[in-house]
C-alpha positions as CSV (number, residue, x, y, z in Angstrom):
1,M,91.5,141.7,101.3
2,N,93.0,144.1,103.6
3,K,96.6,144.0,104.9
4,K,95.6,143.6,108.3
5,L,93.5,140.6,107.7
6,V,96.0,139.2,105.3
7,Q,98.6,139.3,108.0
8,E,96.5,137.7,110.7
9,L,95.8,134.9,108.5
10,K,99.4,134.4,107.4
11,Q,100.2,134.3,111.4
12,K,97.5,131.8,111.7
13,L,98.8,129.8,109.1
14,E,102.5,129.7,110.2
15,K,101.2,128.9,113.9
16,E,99.4,126.1,112.5
17,K,102.5,125.0,110.2
18,T,104.4,124.9,113.3
19,A,102.0,122.8,115.4
20,V,101.6,120.5,112.8
21,E,105.3,119.9,111.9
22,K,105.6,119.2,115.7
23,E,103.3,116.1,115.7
24,P,104.8,113.6,113.3
25,K,108.1,114.0,115.1
26,T,107.0,112.0,118.0
27,F,106.4,108.8,115.7
28,A,108.1,109.5,112.6
29,K,111.0,110.9,110.7
30,K,111.2,113.2,107.8
31,D,112.0,111.4,104.6
32,K,115.3,112.9,103.1
33,K,114.6,111.8,99.6
34,L,110.9,113.2,99.4
35,K,110.1,116.6,100.3
36,G,107.0,116.9,102.5
37,D,106.9,113.2,103.3
38,W,107.2,111.7,106.7
39,D,108.1,107.8,107.4
40,T,106.5,106.5,110.6
41,R,109.0,104.4,112.5
42,F,108.4,100.8,112.1
43,P,108.9,99.0,115.5
44,Q,112.3,97.3,115.9
45,W,111.9,93.7,117.2
46,N,115.2,92.1,118.1
47,G,113.5,88.6,117.9
48,G,115.3,87.9,121.4
49,S,112.5,86.1,123.2
50,S,109.8,84.1,121.7
51,S,107.6,84.2,124.9
52,S,103.8,84.9,124.4
53,S,104.4,88.0,126.2
54,A,107.3,89.3,123.9
55,M,105.1,88.2,121.0
56,E,102.2,90.0,122.2
57,T,104.4,93.3,122.7
58,A,105.6,93.0,119.1
59,A,102.1,92.6,117.8
60,D,101.0,95.6,119.9
61,E,103.9,97.7,118.5
62,V,102.8,96.6,114.8
63,E,99.4,97.4,115.5
64,E,100.1,100.9,116.8
65,Y,102.4,101.4,113.8
66,S,99.3,100.6,111.4
67,T,97.3,102.9,113.6
68,L,99.8,105.7,113.0
69,L,100.2,105.5,109.0
70,P,96.9,107.4,108.5
71,I,97.6,110.0,111.0
72,E,101.0,110.5,109.5
73,Y,99.2,110.8,105.9
74,S,96.4,113.3,107.3
75,L,99.2,115.5,108.8
76,E,101.4,115.4,105.5
77,L,98.2,116.5,103.6
78,K,97.3,119.2,106.1
79,L,100.9,120.6,105.9
80,K,100.9,120.5,101.9
81,D,97.6,122.6,102.2
82,I,99.0,125.2,104.8
83,N,102.4,125.3,102.5
84,S,100.2,125.9,99.5
85,A,98.2,128.6,101.4
86,L,101.4,130.3,102.4
87,Q,102.5,130.3,98.8
88,K,99.5,131.8,97.5
89,L,99.7,134.6,100.1
90,K,103.2,135.4,98.6
91,K,101.8,135.5,94.9
92,E,98.7,137.5,96.0
93,K,96.5,134.5,94.9
94,Y,95.1,133.6,98.5
95,G,91.6,133.4,99.2
96,I,90.5,132.4,95.6
97,C,88.5,129.1,94.8
98,E,90.6,126.7,92.9
99,K,87.3,125.3,91.2
100,C,85.4,128.3,90.2
101,G,87.6,131.2,90.7
102,K,85.5,133.4,93.1
103,S,86.6,134.6,96.3
104,I,86.4,132.4,99.5
105,S,84.6,134.3,102.1
106,I,86.5,135.7,104.9
107,K,84.5,133.9,107.5
108,R,85.5,130.4,105.9
109,L,89.4,131.6,105.8
110,K,89.2,132.6,109.5
111,I,88.0,129.2,110.4
112,Y,90.0,127.1,107.8
113,P,92.9,129.5,106.6
114,E,94.4,126.7,104.2
115,A,90.9,126.4,102.4
116,K,91.4,125.7,98.6
117,T,87.6,126.1,97.5
118,C,84.7,128.3,98.5
119,K,82.0,126.8,100.5
120,K,79.6,126.3,97.3
121,C,82.6,124.3,95.6
122,N,83.6,122.3,98.9
């Protein structure tokens, strides 16, 4: 792979990393104990009012929380794949299929720069 292409893909990965890191900040916080892990904020209900309106609001917040959990997980996985690809770039092992050891097509890497496998092994 030529240096210009490698640099282009590296920039694309870094841009994607920045974008992915911003997303969970709106609904989660970084786990200080586990690197690369985020924790979706659970809604805080002070238990003040027991009116049906307050209970409905609390239920809506819990429902939103449960909707955000798989999004958090998906973003964590994407970030892990991006970081892995950036590490492979540093070690000059980028673009090699993790299953068969053959080169991943440039076309695939341009579309999905964090690809771990070639199209055949996907």
